[in-house]
C-alpha positions as MATLAB code, in Angstrom:
seq = 'XXXXXXXXXXXXXXXXXXXXXXXXXXXXXXXXXXXXXXXXXXXXXXXXXXXXXXXXXXXXXXXXXXXXXXXXXXXXXXXXXXXXXXXXXXXXXXXXXXXXXXXXXXXXXXXXXXXXXXXXXXXXXXXXXXXXXXXXXXXXXXXXXXXXXXXXXXXXXXXXXXXXXXXXXXXXXXXXXXXXXXXXXXXXXXXXXXXXXXXXXXXXXXXXXXXXXXXXXXXXXXXXXXXXXXXXXXXXXXXXXXXXXXXXXXXXXXXXXXXXXXXXXXXXXXXXXXXXXXXXXXXXXXXXXXXXXXXXXXXXXXXXXXXXXXXXXXXXXXXXXXXXXXXXXXXXXXXXXXXXXXXX';
ca = [
      16.986  -39.884  -51.982;
      16.771  -36.325  -53.099;
      13.186  -36.404  -52.074;
      14.064  -37.650  -48.585;
      16.627  -34.914  -48.262;
      14.138  -32.207  -49.399;
      11.496  -33.620  -46.950;
      14.159  -33.554  -43.930;
      15.192  -30.002  -44.833;
      11.536  -28.773  -44.920;
      10.853  -30.550  -41.606;
      13.941  -28.790  -40.013;
      12.936  -25.405  -41.532;
       9.309  -25.839  -39.991;
      10.691  -26.778  -36.601;
      12.985  -23.857  -36.502;
      10.322  -21.475  -37.674;
       7.882  -22.735  -34.960;
      10.675  -22.275  -32.325;
      11.455  -18.809  -33.463;
       7.785  -17.923  -33.539;
       7.255  -19.293  -30.063;
      10.152  -17.256  -28.721;
       8.749  -14.100  -30.275;
       5.353  -14.827  -28.904;
       6.632  -15.498  -25.463;
       8.729  -12.297  -25.492;
       5.572  -10.232  -26.518;
       3.673  -11.894  -23.678;
       5.939  -10.122  -21.135;
       4.961   -6.617  -20.082;
       7.367   -3.635  -20.139;
       6.996   -1.172  -17.370;
       7.982    2.459  -17.477;
       9.247    4.343  -14.375;
       7.275    7.598  -14.276;
       8.411    8.604  -10.780;
      10.256   11.854  -11.339;
      11.923   11.568   -7.881;
      13.547    8.291   -8.762;
      17.010    7.481  -10.137;
      15.224    5.101  -12.518;
      12.974    7.889  -14.025;
      12.505    7.395  -17.685;
      13.716    3.699  -17.757;
      11.685    0.742  -19.189;
      12.098   -2.649  -17.583;
      10.739   -6.080  -18.812;
       8.811   -8.214  -16.376;
      10.368  -11.520  -15.208;
       9.163  -15.041  -16.007;
       7.626  -15.439  -12.525;
       5.172  -12.514  -13.068;
       5.046  -11.522  -16.850;
       2.122   -9.048  -16.419;
       1.292   -6.072  -14.128;
      -2.271   -7.406  -13.817;
      -3.816  -10.843  -13.425;
      -7.382  -12.384  -13.583;
      -6.467  -14.330  -10.401;
      -6.631  -12.147   -7.275;
      -4.129  -14.352   -5.479;
      -1.497  -14.301   -8.268;
       1.678  -12.056   -8.081;
       1.840   -9.351  -10.514;
       4.839   -7.337  -11.890;
       5.873   -3.828  -10.856;
       8.954   -1.716  -11.536;
      10.719   -0.910   -8.263;
      11.851    2.702   -9.067;
      13.686    2.897   -5.747;
      16.064    0.065   -6.671;
      19.646    1.096   -7.676;
      19.321   -1.637  -10.321;
      15.802   -0.367  -11.566;
      14.359   -3.849  -11.305;
      11.100   -5.385  -12.143;
       9.781   -7.395   -9.235;
       6.864   -9.745   -8.288;
       4.467   -8.882   -5.519;
       1.010   -9.805   -4.278;
      -1.636   -7.121   -4.546;
      -3.108   -7.391   -1.137;
      -1.535   -5.982    2.004;
       1.352   -7.898    3.576;
       0.890   -7.356    7.276;
       4.328   -8.600    7.999;
       6.207   -6.128    5.779;
       7.255   -2.519    6.268;
       4.601    0.117    5.593;
       1.777   -2.048    6.862;
      -0.982   -1.248    9.395;
      -3.196   -4.125   10.554;
      -4.896   -5.683   13.380;
      -5.416   -3.516   16.519;
      -3.654   -1.659   15.020;
      -0.123   -3.145   14.550;
       2.328   -1.048   12.351;
       5.627   -1.973   10.708;
       7.553    1.231   10.137;
       9.836    2.263    7.302;
      12.673    1.082    9.540;
      11.305   -2.383    9.668;
      10.352   -2.244   13.390;
       7.029   -3.470   14.586;
       5.180   -1.147   16.868;
       1.644   -0.598   18.136;
      -0.362    2.673   18.324;
      -3.585    2.407   20.200;
      -5.164    5.889   19.566;
      -8.687    6.132   20.753;
     -12.084    4.901   19.459;
     -14.051    7.353   17.362;
     -11.128    9.600   16.901;
      -8.774   10.557   14.043;
      -5.010   10.471   13.765;
      -2.400   11.475   11.179;
      -0.686    8.419    9.823;
       1.296   10.388    7.224;
       1.846   14.081    7.075;
       4.048   15.712    4.405;
       4.361   18.879    2.471;
       1.871   17.793   -0.278;
       0.349   14.598    1.199;
      -1.729   13.872    4.273;
      -3.133   10.423    5.211;
      -5.420   10.181    8.268;
      -6.995    7.158    9.968;
     -10.266    6.997   11.664;
     -10.072    4.599   14.736;
     -13.075    2.590   15.885;
     -13.392    0.230   18.686;
     -14.731   -0.014   22.262;
     -13.668   -0.401   25.886;
     -14.831   -3.508   27.789;
     -15.596   -3.176   31.493;
     -12.347   -3.250   33.568;
     -10.070   -2.171   30.692;
      -8.025    0.941   30.993;
      -7.788    1.751   27.264;
      -9.913    1.090   24.131;
      -9.450   -1.727   21.668;
      -9.062    0.069   18.376;
      -8.905   -0.707   14.585;
      -8.430    1.537   11.579;
     -11.827    1.944    9.938;
     -11.152    4.534    7.280;
      -8.256    6.467    5.504;
      -8.651   10.032    4.536;
      -6.245   11.326    1.914;
      -5.330   15.007    1.019;
      -3.290   15.200   -2.133;
      -2.464   18.698   -3.120;
      -5.835   20.440   -3.385;
      -7.943   17.249   -3.564;
      -9.319   14.890   -0.974;
     -10.255   11.287   -1.114;
     -11.463    8.709    1.443;
     -11.958    4.973    1.603;
     -13.666    3.337    4.516;
     -15.074    0.050    5.736;
     -18.771    0.265    6.284;
     -20.323   -0.846    9.633;
     -21.922   -4.324    9.744;
     -23.240   -6.532   12.541;
     -22.245   -9.931   10.942;
     -19.674  -10.325    8.212;
     -20.728  -11.611    4.787;
     -17.873  -12.242    2.280;
     -20.468  -11.900   -0.589;
     -21.055   -8.273    0.313;
     -18.765   -5.372   -0.553;
     -17.957   -3.300    2.570;
     -16.042   -0.514    0.849;
     -17.198    3.238    0.569;
     -15.387    5.820   -1.405;
     -15.583    9.686   -1.598;
     -13.799   12.203   -3.681;
     -13.780   15.917   -2.750;
     -16.733   15.133   -0.429;
     -18.830   13.319   -3.063;
     -19.608    9.599   -3.000;
     -18.053    7.686   -5.731;
     -19.405    4.314   -7.038;
     -16.674    1.929   -8.199;
     -18.459   -1.087   -9.767;
     -17.832   -4.405   -8.143;
     -15.649   -6.880  -10.075;
     -12.048   -7.810  -10.306;
      -9.980   -5.098  -12.145;
     -12.730   -2.479  -12.166;
     -11.028    0.799  -12.228;
     -11.894    4.440  -11.223;
      -9.835    7.607  -11.905;
     -10.112   11.083  -10.523;
     -10.875   13.722  -13.046;
      -7.328   14.751  -13.521;
      -5.963   11.123  -13.047;
      -3.826   11.788   -9.986;
      -5.809    9.244   -8.140;
      -6.506    5.834   -9.285;
      -8.517    2.922   -7.512;
      -8.413   -0.597   -8.777;
     -10.469   -3.373   -7.417;
      -8.172   -6.436   -6.829;
     -11.017   -8.812   -6.131;
     -14.654   -8.460   -6.835;
     -15.244   -7.026   -3.330;
     -13.411   -5.731   -0.397;
      -9.922   -5.190   -1.774;
      -8.445   -2.313   -3.717;
      -5.178   -0.578   -4.651;
      -5.175    3.210   -4.396;
      -2.594    4.801   -6.392;
      -1.521    8.458   -5.872;
       0.343    9.561   -8.935;
       4.196    9.762   -8.367;
       3.510    9.800   -4.644;
       2.196    6.530   -3.120;
       0.540    3.215   -3.535;
      -1.794    1.854   -0.882;
      -3.060   -1.728   -0.702;
      -6.337   -1.987    1.091;
      -8.286   -5.030    2.401;
     -11.515   -4.967    4.539;
     -11.880   -7.629    7.174;
     -13.877   -8.216   10.324;
     -12.817   -9.085   13.886;
     -13.289  -12.842   13.699;
     -14.689  -15.070   16.391;
     -11.162  -16.508   16.795;
      -9.660  -13.093   17.092;
     -12.293  -12.268   19.695;
     -11.580  -15.461   21.622;
      -7.799  -15.222   21.569;
      -7.559  -11.476   22.509;
     -10.685  -11.331   24.624;
     -11.928   -8.301   22.698;
     -15.557   -8.941   24.047;
     -16.962   -7.671   20.726;
     -20.555   -6.884   21.030;
     -23.248   -8.916   19.055;
     -24.271   -5.795   16.910;
     -20.849   -4.958   15.407;
     -18.027   -7.078   13.931;
     -15.767   -3.988   13.770;
     -15.187   -4.292   10.045;
     -11.795   -2.516    9.484;
      -8.983   -2.054    7.099;
      -5.674   -3.813    6.600;
      -3.477   -1.495    4.706;
       0.100   -1.435    3.319;
       1.897    1.730    2.051;
       4.574    2.179   -0.501;
       5.849    5.778   -0.797;
       7.713    7.358   -3.656;
       8.516   10.972   -2.628;
       8.504   11.514    1.020;
      10.440   14.576    2.342;
      13.049   14.154    5.095;
      10.670   16.098    7.444;
       7.723   13.598    6.931;
       5.517   13.249   10.111;
       2.700   11.077   11.306;
       2.268    7.792   13.383;
       3.786    5.984   10.365;
       5.442    8.632    8.427;
       7.903    9.420   11.134;
       9.536    6.089   10.803;
      10.585    7.027    7.192;
      12.620   10.066    8.378;
      16.426    9.603    7.908;
      16.947   10.831   11.397;
      14.311    8.713   13.076;
      15.412    6.692   16.136;
      12.754    4.163   17.091;
      12.222    4.350   20.904;
      10.526    0.885   20.923;
      12.431   -1.430   23.220;
      13.868   -4.623   21.587;
      12.366   -7.877   22.906;
       9.080   -6.343   24.106;
       6.127   -8.289   22.970;
       3.953   -5.349   22.147;
       6.039   -2.140   21.876;
       3.783    0.742   21.887;
       4.659    4.185   20.485;
       2.689    7.113   21.748;
       1.915   10.499   20.079;
      -1.871   10.733   20.393;
      -1.655   14.414   21.232;
       0.846   15.202   18.551;
      -1.112   13.349   15.672;
      -4.829   13.758   16.623;
      -6.837   15.553   13.998;
     -10.391   17.043   14.104;
     -11.777   14.958   11.355;
     -10.765   12.307    8.787;
      -9.908   14.965    6.154;
      -8.413   17.576    8.419;
      -4.598   18.319    8.332;
      -4.646   20.132   11.803;
      -2.623   17.950   14.190;
       0.017   19.512   16.292;
       2.812   18.031   14.052;
       1.038   18.099   10.697;
       3.020   19.624    7.762;
       0.499   19.522    4.942;
      -0.916   22.637    3.403;
      -3.542   22.702    0.677;
      -1.264   25.023   -1.332;
       1.408   22.360   -1.338;
       4.896   23.059   -2.545;
       6.626   23.019   -5.853;
       8.649   19.875   -6.702;
      11.918   21.806   -6.425;
      11.263   22.345   -2.795;
      10.875   18.510   -2.070;
      13.899   16.578   -1.391;
      12.684   12.935   -1.167;
      14.047   10.701    1.615;
      15.015    8.095   -0.956;
      17.924   10.428   -2.081;
      19.532    9.893    1.309;
      20.029    6.272    0.328;
      21.249    6.415   -3.330;
      24.320    4.252   -2.640;
      22.349    1.599   -0.786;
      20.950   -1.498   -2.308;
      18.106   -2.307    0.120;
      15.870   -4.144   -2.381;
      17.248   -7.590   -1.692;
      15.916   -9.521    1.273;
      13.550   -7.921    3.790;
      12.608   -4.610    2.194;
      11.209   -5.518   -1.191;
      11.058   -1.746   -1.829;
       8.907   -0.996    1.153;
      10.890    1.473    3.275;
      14.724    1.316    3.746;
      15.586   -1.824    5.722;
      19.121   -3.098    5.374;
      20.433   -5.871    7.499;
      23.820   -5.139    8.956;
];
């Protein structure tokens, strides 16, 4: 009888020990993220990732990963996909269709083979190079964003889709430069490149054609290269020529420290005083500004409304727009941390 009791106690102990070890192992499997954004109310806080996305990276390019939303009043860890969501604020996709920081959809046509400021702030400039063509009988160009040129303080970086006649998913169509010099980022999921002072990070999200560009304490840019497909061409009657599939970028921006004076095709929609002139109910609301935002090259901050200077400004001079919304919880529902979008 005593032997049976002893055996039973031992079995119970082993079961409890296995359970405790399992709990500890599971807890250790969850990543803890630190908010390093000095502009955020969550600065210095550490948050554990949720069950739905326990890690900040994944071997599966389609999986959601964990990130800390430093803009949230609750300093939450959230799950997100690492490729652009063309239906969320901060996105610029298609020909080209933007969703502003205010959550409003608008189109900006620009002009083929010209450059326009997408975001211009005191220490950040992001330009876009537009490509496209004008079929016979059209009054304007069909355009797509082919490249991004980034000026961050005294450094420059660019990412562009290379020209190709016919699209091949097995070929990488991304090209990068840093301070005017070509940079090779090896193909392969999770391949990473850092600038010398580590204020710019580029991580491949799939083996080819998808990256995340992180600008330290400033912005995160999800980038994907896509062609104009035969179906797109048929539906929109682009009349794409046979020698160019107009490989272009789908992008989504997440900003951490924009000033209230921020300018640019997309940047203006993050201003606290911005009133969107797009008419509700219009199928394709177009916002102008070509003359205000045209730059002389991909890495030039010389548009009529540009704010950026290479000298930049000190952090004390920057009052981020997020401070205007400290009392609002806009992280639930539509915004997901991309812009300030609260439903009334």
